[in-house]
C-alpha positions as CSV (number, residue, x, y, z in Angstrom):
1,X,52.1,92.4,-149.1
2,X,53.0,90.7,-152.3
3,X,56.7,90.0,-152.4
4,X,56.7,90.5,-156.1
5,X,55.2,94.0,-156.1
6,X,55.6,95.3,-152.6
7,X,52.0,96.5,-152.7
8,X,49.3,95.6,-150.2
9,X,47.0,92.7,-151.2
10,X,44.6,92.7,-148.3
11,X,43.2,96.1,-147.3
12,X,40.7,97.0,-144.6
13,X,38.9,100.3,-145.2
14,X,37.6,102.1,-142.1
15,X,35.9,104.8,-144.1
16,X,33.4,104.8,-147.0
17,X,35.7,107.1,-149.1
18,X,38.6,104.7,-149.2
19,X,36.3,101.8,-150.1
20,X,34.7,103.8,-152.9
21,X,38.0,105.0,-154.2
22,X,39.4,101.4,-154.4
23,X,36.3,100.3,-156.2
24,X,36.5,103.1,-158.7
25,X,40.2,102.2,-159.4
26,X,39.2,98.6,-160.0
27,X,41.1,97.5,-156.9
28,X,38.1,96.2,-155.0
29,X,39.7,92.7,-155.1
30,X,42.2,93.9,-152.5
31,X,39.5,94.9,-149.9
32,X,38.9,92.4,-147.2
33,X,36.9,94.5,-144.7
34,X,34.9,97.8,-144.7
35,X,33.1,100.3,-142.5
36,X,29.5,99.6,-141.5
37,X,28.7,103.0,-142.8
38,X,29.7,102.2,-146.3
39,X,26.9,102.6,-148.8
40,X,28.9,103.4,-152.0
41,X,29.2,101.4,-154.0
42,X,26.1,99.5,-153.0
43,X,27.7,96.1,-153.9
44,X,30.4,96.7,-151.3
45,X,27.9,96.0,-148.5
46,X,27.0,92.7,-150.2
47,X,30.6,91.6,-151.0
48,X,32.7,92.7,-148.0
49,X,32.5,92.0,-144.3
50,X,31.8,95.1,-142.1
51,X,34.4,95.4,-139.4
52,X,34.0,98.9,-138.0
53,X,31.8,101.9,-137.3
54,X,33.4,105.3,-137.7
55,X,34.9,105.6,-134.2
56,X,35.0,102.0,-133.2
57,X,36.1,98.7,-134.7
58,X,36.1,95.0,-134.1
59,X,39.8,94.7,-133.7
60,X,39.6,90.9,-133.4
61,X,37.7,90.7,-136.7
62,X,40.2,93.0,-138.4
63,X,43.1,90.8,-137.2
64,X,41.3,87.6,-138.4
65,X,41.2,89.1,-141.9
66,X,45.0,89.4,-141.9
67,X,45.3,92.7,-143.7
68,X,48.5,94.1,-145.1
69,X,47.1,97.7,-144.7
70,X,44.3,99.4,-142.7
71,X,43.2,102.7,-144.1
72,X,41.7,105.1,-141.6
73,X,40.8,108.8,-141.4
74,X,42.9,111.4,-139.5
75,X,43.1,111.6,-135.8
76,X,39.3,110.8,-135.5
77,X,40.2,107.2,-135.7
78,X,43.3,107.4,-133.5
79,X,41.8,105.1,-130.9
80,X,41.3,102.4,-133.5
81,X,44.9,102.8,-134.6
82,X,46.1,102.6,-131.0
83,X,44.2,99.4,-130.5
84,X,45.8,97.9,-133.6
85,X,49.2,99.0,-132.3
86,X,48.5,97.3,-129.0
87,X,47.5,94.2,-130.9
88,X,50.8,94.4,-132.6
89,X,49.4,94.9,-136.1
90,X,50.8,98.3,-136.7
91,X,54.2,99.6,-135.9
92,X,54.1,102.6,-133.6
93,X,55.3,105.9,-135.2
């Protein structure tokens, strides 16, 4: 996170929707990794590394990207969140 703003600067999006939303907001510069299912916007697949499917992820690759924030979807991606907790990326609730 940026000490000046307190906002995440390096974001991994595990779903297409979060990727698309950040692009629409003009915040695509913050995205460091995306889901392999991302097709919108088309340029995201060219610009960003793919680090996950919908129910699985390359935890080692996510950690290498040093994200400040990982955006997932509901309890469907709970296993990915649990793996990140075990890797000491996320604080357990």
